[in-house]
PyMOL Python script that loads the backbone (N, CA, C, O; Angstrom):
from pymol import cmd

cmd.read_pdbstr("""\
ATOM      1  N   UNK A   1       3.051   7.069   7.639  1.00  0.00           N
ATOM      2  CA  UNK A   1       3.793   5.850   7.756  1.00  0.00           C
ATOM      3  C   UNK A   1       2.867   4.698   7.357  1.00  0.00           C
ATOM      4  O   UNK A   1       1.674   4.710   7.662  1.00  0.00           O
ATOM      5  N   UNK A   2       3.422   3.735   6.691  1.00  0.00           N
ATOM      6  CA  UNK A   2       2.688   2.550   6.258  1.00  0.00           C
ATOM      7  C   UNK A   2       3.332   1.323   6.882  1.00  0.00           C
ATOM      8  O   UNK A   2       4.557   1.209   6.914  1.00  0.00           O
ATOM      9  N   UNK A   3       2.505   0.400   7.380  1.00  0.00           N
ATOM     10  CA  UNK A   3       3.061  -0.826   7.949  1.00  0.00           C
ATOM     11  C   UNK A   3       2.424  -2.050   7.303  1.00  0.00           C
ATOM     12  O   UNK A   3       1.289  -2.010   6.829  1.00  0.00           O
ATOM     13  N   UNK A   4       3.170  -3.110   7.299  1.00  0.00           N
ATOM     14  CA  UNK A   4       2.701  -4.419   6.853  1.00  0.00           C
ATOM     15  C   UNK A   4       2.565  -5.293   8.085  1.00  0.00           C
ATOM     16  O   UNK A   4       3.530  -5.472   8.828  1.00  0.00           O
ATOM     17  N   UNK A   5       1.383  -5.838   8.310  1.00  0.00           N
ATOM     18  CA  UNK A   5       1.162  -6.744   9.430  1.00  0.00           C
ATOM     19  C   UNK A   5       1.724  -8.107   9.044  1.00  0.00           C
ATOM     20  O   UNK A   5       1.424  -8.627   7.969  1.00  0.00           O
ATOM     21  N   UNK A   6       2.538  -8.683   9.922  1.00  0.00           N
ATOM     22  CA  UNK A   6       3.216  -9.936   9.567  1.00  0.00           C
ATOM     23  C   UNK A   6       2.722 -11.151  10.344  1.00  0.00           C
ATOM     24  O   UNK A   6       3.191 -12.264  10.103  1.00  0.00           O
ATOM     25  N   UNK A   7       1.790 -10.964  11.266  1.00  0.00           N
ATOM     26  CA  UNK A   7       1.242 -12.125  11.968  1.00  0.00           C
ATOM     27  C   UNK A   7      -0.177 -11.816  12.438  1.00  0.00           C
ATOM     28  O   UNK A   7      -0.597 -10.660  12.480  1.00  0.00           O
ATOM     29  N   UNK A   8      -0.896 -12.867  12.787  1.00  0.00           N
ATOM     30  CA  UNK A   8      -2.242 -12.703  13.322  1.00  0.00           C
ATOM     31  C   UNK A   8      -3.304 -12.583  12.255  1.00  0.00           C
ATOM     32  O   UNK A   8      -3.075 -12.866  11.079  1.00  0.00           O
ATOM     33  N   UNK A   9      -4.465 -12.160  12.694  1.00  0.00           N
ATOM     34  CA  UNK A   9      -5.650 -12.078  11.835  1.00  0.00           C
ATOM     35  C   UNK A   9      -5.459 -11.161  10.625  1.00  0.00           C
ATOM     36  O   UNK A   9      -6.022 -11.421   9.561  1.00  0.00           O
ATOM     37  N   UNK A  10      -4.682 -10.107  10.773  1.00  0.00           N
ATOM     38  CA  UNK A  10      -4.460  -9.131   9.698  1.00  0.00           C
ATOM     39  C   UNK A  10      -3.162  -9.387   8.926  1.00  0.00           C
ATOM     40  O   UNK A  10      -2.692  -8.509   8.203  1.00  0.00           O
ATOM     41  N   UNK A  11      -2.592 -10.555   9.071  1.00  0.00           N
ATOM     42  CA  UNK A  11      -1.335 -10.890   8.397  1.00  0.00           C
ATOM     43  C   UNK A  11      -1.425 -10.613   6.893  1.00  0.00           C
ATOM     44  O   UNK A  11      -2.354 -11.056   6.218  1.00  0.00           O
ATOM     45  N   UNK A  12      -0.427  -9.864   6.383  1.00  0.00           N
ATOM     46  CA  UNK A  12      -0.383  -9.546   4.963  1.00  0.00           C
ATOM     47  C   UNK A  12      -1.147  -8.300   4.575  1.00  0.00           C
ATOM     48  O   UNK A  12      -1.142  -7.919   3.405  1.00  0.00           O
ATOM     49  N   UNK A  13      -1.802  -7.655   5.524  1.00  0.00           N
ATOM     50  CA  UNK A  13      -2.590  -6.456   5.239  1.00  0.00           C
ATOM     51  C   UNK A  13      -1.767  -5.205   5.522  1.00  0.00           C
ATOM     52  O   UNK A  13      -0.831  -5.223   6.322  1.00  0.00           O
ATOM     53  N   UNK A  14      -2.141  -4.113   4.844  1.00  0.00           N
ATOM     54  CA  UNK A  14      -1.464  -2.826   4.955  1.00  0.00           C
ATOM     55  C   UNK A  14      -2.307  -1.882   5.819  1.00  0.00           C
ATOM     56  O   UNK A  14      -3.521  -1.779   5.645  1.00  0.00           O
ATOM     57  N   UNK A  15      -1.640  -1.198   6.749  1.00  0.00           N
ATOM     58  CA  UNK A  15      -2.268  -0.189   7.597  1.00  0.00           C
ATOM     59  C   UNK A  15      -1.454   1.104   7.473  1.00  0.00           C
ATOM     60  O   UNK A  15      -0.245   1.066   7.247  1.00  0.00           O
ATOM     61  N   UNK A  16      -2.132   2.243   7.625  1.00  0.00           N
ATOM     62  CA  UNK A  16      -1.463   3.538   7.528  1.00  0.00           C
ATOM     63  C   UNK A  16      -1.727   4.361   8.787  1.00  0.00           C
ATOM     64  O   UNK A  16      -2.774   4.233   9.422  1.00  0.00           O
ATOM     65  N   UNK A  17      -0.757   5.207   9.133  1.00  0.00           N
ATOM     66  CA  UNK A  17      -0.903   6.094  10.283  1.00  0.00           C
ATOM     67  C   UNK A  17      -1.690   7.320   9.863  1.00  0.00           C
ATOM     68  O   UNK A  17      -1.421   7.913   8.819  1.00  0.00           O
ATOM     69  N   UNK A  18      -2.638   7.689  10.660  1.00  0.00           N
ATOM     70  CA  UNK A  18      -3.433   8.892  10.433  1.00  0.00           C
ATOM     71  C   UNK A  18      -3.909   9.349  11.800  1.00  0.00           C
ATOM     72  O   UNK A  18      -3.095   9.645  12.675  1.00  0.00           O
ATOM     73  N   UNK A  19      -5.196   9.407  11.988  1.00  0.00           N
ATOM     74  CA  UNK A  19      -5.779   9.637  13.315  1.00  0.00           C
ATOM     75  C   UNK A  19      -5.848   8.277  13.993  1.00  0.00           C
ATOM     76  O   UNK A  19      -6.931   7.732  14.206  1.00  0.00           O
ATOM     77  N   UNK A  20      -4.700   7.742  14.326  1.00  0.00           N
ATOM     78  CA  UNK A  20      -4.597   6.361  14.788  1.00  0.00           C
ATOM     79  C   UNK A  20      -4.191   5.499  13.595  1.00  0.00           C
ATOM     80  O   UNK A  20      -3.787   6.025  12.558  1.00  0.00           O
ATOM     81  N   UNK A  21      -4.293   4.203  13.734  1.00  0.00           N
ATOM     82  CA  UNK A  21      -3.964   3.304  12.616  1.00  0.00           C
ATOM     83  C   UNK A  21      -5.224   2.952  11.863  1.00  0.00           C
ATOM     84  O   UNK A  21      -6.224   2.554  12.459  1.00  0.00           O
ATOM     85  N   UNK A  22      -5.175   3.101  10.531  1.00  0.00           N
ATOM     86  CA  UNK A  22      -6.330   2.828   9.684  1.00  0.00           C
ATOM     87  C   UNK A  22      -5.951   1.834   8.595  1.00  0.00           C
ATOM     88  O   UNK A  22      -4.844   1.894   8.059  1.00  0.00           O
ATOM     89  N   UNK A  23      -6.863   0.917   8.261  1.00  0.00           N
ATOM     90  CA  UNK A  23      -6.576   0.006   7.158  1.00  0.00           C
ATOM     91  C   UNK A  23      -6.534   0.781   5.849  1.00  0.00           C
ATOM     92  O   UNK A  23      -7.273   1.750   5.677  1.00  0.00           O
ATOM     93  N   UNK A  24      -5.675   0.360   4.928  1.00  0.00           N
ATOM     94  CA  UNK A  24      -5.607   1.009   3.618  1.00  0.00           C
ATOM     95  C   UNK A  24      -6.462   0.206   2.645  1.00  0.00           C
ATOM     96  O   UNK A  24      -6.335  -1.014   2.539  1.00  0.00           O
ATOM     97  N   UNK A  25      -7.332   0.917   1.940  1.00  0.00           N
ATOM     98  CA  UNK A  25      -8.233   0.279   0.998  1.00  0.00           C
ATOM     99  C   UNK A  25      -7.848   0.612  -0.425  1.00  0.00           C
ATOM    100  O   UNK A  25      -7.264   1.659  -0.703  1.00  0.00           O
ATOM    101  N   UNK A  26      -8.183  -0.295  -1.318  1.00  0.00           N
ATOM    102  CA  UNK A  26      -8.004  -0.076  -2.742  1.00  0.00           C
ATOM    103  C   UNK A  26      -9.015   0.983  -3.174  1.00  0.00           C
ATOM    104  O   UNK A  26     -10.160   0.962  -2.722  1.00  0.00           O
ATOM    105  N   UNK A  27      -8.614   1.896  -4.032  1.00  0.00           N
ATOM    106  CA  UNK A  27      -9.507   2.965  -4.487  1.00  0.00           C
ATOM    107  C   UNK A  27     -10.656   2.436  -5.336  1.00  0.00           C
ATOM    108  O   UNK A  27     -11.690   3.094  -5.455  1.00  0.00           O
ATOM    109  N   UNK A  28     -10.488   1.267  -5.921  1.00  0.00           N
ATOM    110  CA  UNK A  28     -11.485   0.729  -6.846  1.00  0.00           C
ATOM    111  C   UNK A  28     -12.457  -0.251  -6.200  1.00  0.00           C
ATOM    112  O   UNK A  28     -13.438  -0.649  -6.827  1.00  0.00           O
ATOM    113  N   UNK A  29     -12.196  -0.643  -4.959  1.00  0.00           N
ATOM    114  CA  UNK A  29     -13.094  -1.597  -4.300  1.00  0.00           C
ATOM    115  C   UNK A  29     -12.993  -1.413  -2.789  1.00  0.00           C
ATOM    116  O   UNK A  29     -12.044  -0.804  -2.296  1.00  0.00           O
ATOM    117  N   UNK A  30     -13.968  -1.938  -2.060  1.00  0.00           N
ATOM    118  CA  UNK A  30     -13.944  -1.802  -0.605  1.00  0.00           C
ATOM    119  C   UNK A  30     -13.078  -2.847   0.103  1.00  0.00           C
ATOM    120  O   UNK A  30     -13.243  -3.086   1.300  1.00  0.00           O
ATOM    121  N   UNK A  31     -12.171  -3.458  -0.626  1.00  0.00           N
ATOM    122  CA  UNK A  31     -11.323  -4.509  -0.073  1.00  0.00           C
ATOM    123  C   UNK A  31     -10.033  -3.905   0.471  1.00  0.00           C
ATOM    124  O   UNK A  31      -9.381  -3.101  -0.195  1.00  0.00           O
ATOM    125  N   UNK A  32      -9.674  -4.303   1.691  1.00  0.00           N
ATOM    126  CA  UNK A  32      -8.427  -3.818   2.287  1.00  0.00           C
ATOM    127  C   UNK A  32      -7.244  -4.319   1.470  1.00  0.00           C
ATOM    128  O   UNK A  32      -7.218  -5.473   1.041  1.00  0.00           O
ATOM    129  N   UNK A  33      -6.253  -3.432   1.255  1.00  0.00           N
ATOM    130  CA  UNK A  33      -5.080  -3.797   0.460  1.00  0.00           C
ATOM    131  C   UNK A  33      -4.239  -4.848   1.165  1.00  0.00           C
ATOM    132  O   UNK A  33      -4.017  -4.794   2.375  1.00  0.00           O
ATOM    133  N   UNK A  34      -3.779  -5.803   0.368  1.00  0.00           N
ATOM    134  CA  UNK A  34      -2.787  -6.732   0.874  1.00  0.00           C
ATOM    135  C   UNK A  34      -1.424  -6.280   0.361  1.00  0.00           C
ATOM    136  O   UNK A  34      -1.332  -5.343  -0.432  1.00  0.00           O
ATOM    137  N   UNK A  35      -0.378  -6.942   0.813  1.00  0.00           N
ATOM    138  CA  UNK A  35       0.976  -6.503   0.485  1.00  0.00           C
ATOM    139  C   UNK A  35       1.235  -6.474  -1.012  1.00  0.00           C
ATOM    140  O   UNK A  35       1.791  -5.499  -1.519  1.00  0.00           O
ATOM    141  N   UNK A  36       0.846  -7.523  -1.732  1.00  0.00           N
ATOM    142  CA  UNK A  36       1.164  -7.574  -3.164  1.00  0.00           C
ATOM    143  C   UNK A  36       0.485  -6.458  -3.943  1.00  0.00           C
ATOM    144  O   UNK A  36       1.094  -5.881  -4.843  1.00  0.00           O
ATOM    145  N   UNK A  37      -0.758  -6.142  -3.618  1.00  0.00           N
ATOM    146  CA  UNK A  37      -1.459  -5.044  -4.287  1.00  0.00           C
ATOM    147  C   UNK A  37      -0.784  -3.711  -3.964  1.00  0.00           C
ATOM    148  O   UNK A  37      -0.569  -2.888  -4.854  1.00  0.00           O
ATOM    149  N   UNK A  38      -0.451  -3.503  -2.690  1.00  0.00           N
ATOM    150  CA  UNK A  38       0.223  -2.272  -2.284  1.00  0.00           C
ATOM    151  C   UNK A  38       1.571  -2.140  -2.979  1.00  0.00           C
ATOM    152  O   UNK A  38       1.905  -1.070  -3.488  1.00  0.00           O
ATOM    153  N   UNK A  39       2.347  -3.221  -3.003  1.00  0.00           N
ATOM    154  CA  UNK A  39       3.684  -3.183  -3.600  1.00  0.00           C
ATOM    155  C   UNK A  39       3.605  -2.922  -5.097  1.00  0.00           C
ATOM    156  O   UNK A  39       4.420  -2.167  -5.628  1.00  0.00           O
ATOM    157  N   UNK A  40       2.658  -3.521  -5.783  1.00  0.00           N
ATOM    158  CA  UNK A  40       2.492  -3.291  -7.215  1.00  0.00           C
ATOM    159  C   UNK A  40       2.206  -1.817  -7.490  1.00  0.00           C
ATOM    160  O   UNK A  40       2.781  -1.234  -8.409  1.00  0.00           O
ATOM    161  N   UNK A  41       1.321  -1.213  -6.700  1.00  0.00           N
ATOM    162  CA  UNK A  41       1.008   0.202  -6.895  1.00  0.00           C
ATOM    163  C   UNK A  41       2.210   1.085  -6.552  1.00  0.00           C
ATOM    164  O   UNK A  41       2.473   2.065  -7.248  1.00  0.00           O
ATOM    165  N   UNK A  42       2.936   0.748  -5.494  1.00  0.00           N
ATOM    166  CA  UNK A  42       4.125   1.505  -5.119  1.00  0.00           C
ATOM    167  C   UNK A  42       5.182   1.429  -6.224  1.00  0.00           C
ATOM    168  O   UNK A  42       5.775   2.445  -6.586  1.00  0.00           O
ATOM    169  N   UNK A  43       5.417   0.233  -6.757  1.00  0.00           N
ATOM    170  CA  UNK A  43       6.414   0.035  -7.794  1.00  0.00           C
ATOM    171  C   UNK A  43       6.037   0.778  -9.072  1.00  0.00           C
ATOM    172  O   UNK A  43       6.899   1.382  -9.710  1.00  0.00           O
ATOM    173  N   UNK A  44       4.768   0.744  -9.452  1.00  0.00           N
ATOM    174  CA  UNK A  44       4.318   1.483 -10.633  1.00  0.00           C
ATOM    175  C   UNK A  44       4.559   2.982 -10.455  1.00  0.00           C
ATOM    176  O   UNK A  44       5.007   3.656 -11.383  1.00  0.00           O
ATOM    177  N   UNK A  45       4.264   3.496  -9.274  1.00  0.00           N
ATOM    178  CA  UNK A  45       4.490   4.920  -9.001  1.00  0.00           C
ATOM    179  C   UNK A  45       5.985   5.244  -9.063  1.00  0.00           C
ATOM    180  O   UNK A  45       6.379   6.266  -9.625  1.00  0.00           O
ATOM    181  N   UNK A  46       6.810   4.377  -8.487  1.00  0.00           N
ATOM    182  CA  UNK A  46       8.259   4.601  -8.510  1.00  0.00           C
ATOM    183  C   UNK A  46       8.794   4.596  -9.940  1.00  0.00           C
ATOM    184  O   UNK A  46       9.634   5.425 -10.290  1.00  0.00           O
ATOM    185  N   UNK A  47       8.320   3.681 -10.756  1.00  0.00           N
ATOM    186  CA  UNK A  47       8.773   3.612 -12.146  1.00  0.00           C
ATOM    187  C   UNK A  47       8.320   4.828 -12.936  1.00  0.00           C
ATOM    188  O   UNK A  47       9.071   5.329 -13.773  1.00  0.00           O
ATOM    189  N   UNK A  48       7.117   5.310 -12.692  1.00  0.00           N
ATOM    190  CA  UNK A  48       6.642   6.541 -13.344  1.00  0.00           C
ATOM    191  C   UNK A  48       7.528   7.714 -12.966  1.00  0.00           C
ATOM    192  O   UNK A  48       7.846   8.546 -13.815  1.00  0.00           O
ATOM    193  N   UNK A  49       7.932   7.792 -11.705  1.00  0.00           N
ATOM    194  CA  UNK A  49       8.801   8.869 -11.246  1.00  0.00           C
ATOM    195  C   UNK A  49      10.166   8.807 -11.938  1.00  0.00           C
ATOM    196  O   UNK A  49      10.700   9.838 -12.346  1.00  0.00           O
ATOM    197  N   UNK A  50      10.724   7.622 -12.068  1.00  0.00           N
ATOM    198  CA  UNK A  50      12.011   7.449 -12.754  1.00  0.00           C
ATOM    199  C   UNK A  50      11.879   7.882 -14.212  1.00  0.00           C
ATOM    200  O   UNK A  50      12.754   8.568 -14.742  1.00  0.00           O
ATOM    201  N   UNK A  51      10.792   7.485 -14.855  1.00  0.00           N
ATOM    202  CA  UNK A  51      10.568   7.875 -16.251  1.00  0.00           C
ATOM    203  C   UNK A  51      10.515   9.386 -16.403  1.00  0.00           C
ATOM    204  O   UNK A  51      11.049   9.928 -17.370  1.00  0.00           O
ATOM    205  N   UNK A  52       9.876  10.077 -15.460  1.00  0.00           N
ATOM    206  CA  UNK A  52       9.793  11.541 -15.510  1.00  0.00           C
ATOM    207  C   UNK A  52      11.170  12.177 -15.353  1.00  0.00           C
ATOM    208  O   UNK A  52      11.470  13.166 -16.023  1.00  0.00           O
ATOM    209  N   UNK A  53      12.007  11.630 -14.486  1.00  0.00           N
ATOM    210  CA  UNK A  53      13.364  12.150 -14.288  1.00  0.00           C
ATOM    211  C   UNK A  53      14.213  11.989 -15.535  1.00  0.00           C
ATOM    212  O   UNK A  53      15.044  12.842 -15.845  1.00  0.00           O
ATOM    213  N   UNK A  54      13.997  10.877 -16.258  1.00  0.00           N
ATOM    214  CA  UNK A  54      14.809  10.595 -17.443  1.00  0.00           C
ATOM    215  C   UNK A  54      14.342  11.358 -18.664  1.00  0.00           C
ATOM    216  O   UNK A  54      15.073  11.449 -19.649  1.00  0.00           O
ATOM    217  N   UNK A  55      13.146  11.904 -18.621  1.00  0.00           N
ATOM    218  CA  UNK A  55      12.608  12.647 -19.777  1.00  0.00           C
ATOM    219  C   UNK A  55      13.153  14.052 -19.850  1.00  0.00           C
ATOM    220  O   UNK A  55      12.802  14.804 -20.759  1.00  0.00           O
TER     221      UNK A  55
END
""", "prot")
cmd.dss("prot")
cmd.show_as("cartoon", "prot")
cmd.util.cbc("prot")
cmd.orient("prot")
């Protein structure tokens, strides 16, 4: 499960469920993902999946 924090110190950051709640990091840098970065990656993956279905 993935959550978006909407208030407080972590507002706009993405956390994932694992062994407790863990911040999600970008694979290319040690920076915690914010919503826009997460959404862009999610949307790109979704579009790739649609393209595969249509092929």
